C-alpha positions in Angstrom: 90.6 108.7 184.4 87.9 110.9 186.0 88.4 109.2 189.3 92.1 109.9 189.2 91.5 113.5 188.5 89.0 113.7 191.4 91.7 112.3 193.7 94.2 114.9 192.5 91.7 117.7 193.1 90.9 116.5 196.6 94.6 116.1 197.4 95.3 119.7 196.3 92.3 121.0 198.2 93.5 119.2 201.4 97.0 120.7 201.1 95.9 124.2 200.0 96.6 125.8 203.4 100.1 124.3 203.6 100.9 125.4 200.1 99.6 128.9 200.9 101.6 129.0 204.1 105.0 128.2 202.7 104.6 130.3 199.5 107.0 128.4 197.2 108.7 130.7 194.7 108.3 133.7 196.9 111.7 134.0 198.6 112.4 136.3 201.5 109.1 136.1 203.4 106.4 133.8 204.6 102.7 134.7 204.3 100.8 133.0 207.1 97.1 132.5 208.1 94.8 133.0 205.2 91.9 135.3 206.1 89.0 137.2 204.7 90.0 139.3 201.7 89.5 143.0 202.4 90.2 146.1 200.3 92.2 147.9 203.0 94.3 146.6 205.8 96.5 148.1 208.5 99.7 146.5 209.7 101.9 146.6 212.8 105.4 145.3 213.4 107.1 143.0 215.9 110.7 142.0 216.0 112.7 139.3 217.8 116.2 137.9 217.3 119.6 137.4 218.7 123.2 138.2 218.0 126.8 137.1 219.0 129.9 139.1 219.0 133.6 138.3 219.7 136.7 140.5 219.6 140.3 139.2 220.2 143.0 141.9 220.0 146.7 141.5 220.8 149.4 144.1 220.7 151.1 146.6 222.9 150.2 149.6 225.0 151.6 153.2 224.5 154.4 152.2 226.9 155.4 149.3 224.8 154.0 146.7 227.2 152.2 143.7 225.7 148.4 143.6 225.9 145.5 141.3 225.1 141.8 141.7 224.9 139.4 138.8 224.6 135.8 139.9 224.8 132.5 138.4 223.6 128.8 138.7 224.1 125.4 137.3 223.3 122.3 139.4 223.0 118.6 138.7 222.5 115.6 140.9 222.0 111.8 140.6 221.7 109.9 143.7 220.7 106.2 143.4 220.3 103.3 145.1 218.5 102.9 148.7 219.8 100.2 148.9 222.4 99.1 152.3 221.2 96.6 151.5 218.5 97.3 154.9 216.8 100.9 153.9 216.3 100.1 150.3 215.4 98.7 151.1 211.9 101.6 153.0 210.4 101.3 150.7 207.3 98.1 150.9 205.3 97.7 148.8 202.2 94.8 149.1 199.7 94.0 146.2 197.3 93.3 146.6 194.5 95.9 149.4 194.5 94.0 152.5 193.6 96.6 154.1 191.3 96.4 151.1 189.1 92.6 151.4 188.8 92.4 155.2 188.5 95.5 156.4 186.6 95.1 160.0 188.0 95.2 158.7 191.6 98.6 159.0 193.3 100.4 155.8 194.2 101.2 155.0 197.9 104.0 157.0 199.5 106.7 155.3 201.5 105.5 154.2 204.9 107.4 153.4 208.2 106.4 151.4 211.2 108.5 150.5 214.2 108.1 147.7 216.8 106.8 148.4 220.2 108.5 148.2 223.6 109.9 144.9 224.8 112.5 143.1 226.7 116.1 142.6 225.6 119.1 141.1 227.4 122.9 140.9 227.0 125.5 138.6 228.6 129.2 139.2 228.1 132.6 137.8 229.0 135.7 140.0 229.4 139.3 138.7 229.7 141.7 141.7 229.5 145.4 141.2 230.2 148.1 143.8 230.6 151.8 142.6 231.0 154.5 145.0 232.1 158.3 144.1 232.4 159.2 143.5 236.0 155.6 143.6 237.2 153.0 141.0 237.8 150.5 140.4 235.0 147.3 142.4 235.6 144.0 141.1 234.3 140.3 141.5 234.4 138.4 138.3 234.0 134.6 138.6 234.6 131.2 138.0 233.2 128.2 140.2 233.4 124.7 140.7 232.1 122.2 143.5 231.5 118.5 143.7 230.8 116.4 146.4 229.4 112.7 146.9 228.7 113.0 149.8 226.4 111.3 151.3 223.4 111.0 149.1 220.4 114.0 148.4 218.2 113.8 147.7 214.5 111.0 148.1 212.1 110.3 148.4 208.4 110.0 151.0 205.6 107.8 150.1 202.7 108.1 151.4 199.1 105.4 150.8 196.5 106.6 149.4 193.2 104.0 150.1 190.6 105.5 147.9 187.8 105.1 144.9 190.0 102.1 146.0 192.1 104.2 145.1 195.1 105.8 146.6 198.1 109.5 146.5 198.7 109.9 146.0 202.5 113.1 147.3 203.8 114.1 146.2 207.4 115.4 149.1 209.5 118.3 148.8 211.9 117.8 146.4 214.8 118.4 147.0 218.5 121.9 145.4 218.6 124.1 147.5 220.8 121.3 149.7 222.1 122.3 152.4 224.6 119.9 151.3 227.3 121.1 147.7 227.1 124.9 148.4 227.1 124.6 150.9 230.0 122.7 148.3 232.0 125.4 145.7 231.4 128.2 148.1 232.2 126.8 148.6 235.7 126.9 144.9 236.4 128.6 144.3 239.9 130.4 141.3 238.6 132.4 143.4 236.2 132.8 146.8 237.9 133.9 150.0 236.3 135.8 150.9 233.1 139.2 150.4 234.7 140.0 147.7 237.2 143.5 147.1 238.7 144.9 149.5 236.1 143.6 147.4 233.2 141.4 149.3 230.8 138.3 147.4 229.7 137.9 148.0 226.0 134.1 147.6 226.0 134.3 145.7 222.7 131.8 143.1 223.9 128.9 145.1 222.5 127.8 144.5 218.9 128.9 147.4 216.7 131.9 148.4 218.9 135.5 147.8 217.8 138.9 148.6 219.5 140.0 152.2 219.7 141.8 153.4 216.6 140.2 150.8 214.3 138.0 151.6 211.3 134.5 152.8 211.8 131.7 150.2 212.2 129.1 150.4 209.4 126.0 152.3 210.7 123.7 149.8 209.0 125.2 146.7 210.8 121.7 145.7 211.9 119.9 146.2 208.5 118.6 143.1 206.8 117.9 142.3 203.2 114.8 143.9 201.6 112.1 141.8 200.1 109.4 142.3 197.5 105.8 141.4 198.6 102.9 141.5 196.2 100.1 143.9 197.3 97.6 141.0 197.1 99.4 139.2 200.0 98.4 141.9 202.4 94.7 141.4 201.4 94.7 137.7 201.9 96.8 136.9 205.0 96.9 138.0 208.7 100.7 137.7 209.2 103.8 138.1 207.1 107.2 137.0 208.4 110.5 138.4 207.1 113.6 136.5 208.2 116.6 138.9 208.6 120.3 138.4 209.3 123.7 140.0 209.0 124.6 140.9 205.4 128.2 140.2 204.3 128.5 143.8 203.1 127.8 145.1 206.6 130.0 142.6 208.5 133.0 144.0 210.5 136.0 144.9 208.5 139.0 142.5 208.2 141.5 142.8 211.1 138.8 145.0 212.8 139.8 147.8 210.3 143.0 148.5 212.2 145.9 149.9 210.2 148.8 147.5 209.6 151.2 150.1 211.1 149.4 149.9 214.5 151.3 146.7 215.3 148.2 145.2 216.8 146.4 142.1 215.5 142.6 141.9 215.8 140.0 139.3 214.9 136.3 139.9 215.1 133.5 137.4 214.5 129.8 138.3 214.5 126.4 137.1 213.6 122.8 138.1 214.1 119.4 136.9 212.9 115.8 137.5 213.6 112.2 137.6 212.4 110.3 140.8 211.6 106.6 140.0 211.6 103.9 142.2 210.0 100.6 141.7 211.9 97.3 142.6 210.4 95.6 144.9 213.0 92.6 146.2 211.0 90.4 144.6 208.5 88.9 147.5 206.4 
């Protein structure tokens, strides 16, 4: 009996790191790389991910001519830890949490940290068609790409929850549809100008953009689901990964939000996902 117990103890000891890494029962994040426990830690943020976007609209122009837009894009980004060390420790976590030890001590205020500069890219396809009675069909059919190495996109805001001795980590909006990236793609020589051969390019290939006259796109399209992380996790590990993706409540509206009276029909499909990683950059 004692020998069997010894085997169980050895088995659990041998798998301890794997159990710690996957954190069963802690949904929404992964605590990685057990390290020396310290009372205060500083954290920085990196963010990588990708998105896809497709808009198909059929209808008529103001002159009554039939029209069709079929535009799609794929985007990726990889924003690293800020190189400026002063900006890399926007998140400071004490453990034990002082306001739980000394009742008169204030609890942590909300904290914000953003990812650093990094590369992002966008590729797109446009197939715009304009048909006029008695005239040849006009169309723009092209593919383009854009790259940017801009300031970081995405980050987190952390709120301390005293009742749970935890931090609610709220992902901030990602870089999808960033101005620098879309401007770079718009200047691609393979797809020149906003108007070719009299056919207006809608520019609906960028995530967050819908056809003119449609309902507004939610401003928090790139916001992921928040997670609750116990304060002790920050004291024990050197990295914490938070998977994020498009929330149904933030998805594009049905029929692109266009009014039924417009006479147009519109379908939009979208997805995005990524990993926000908290990196331990100071060890108390």
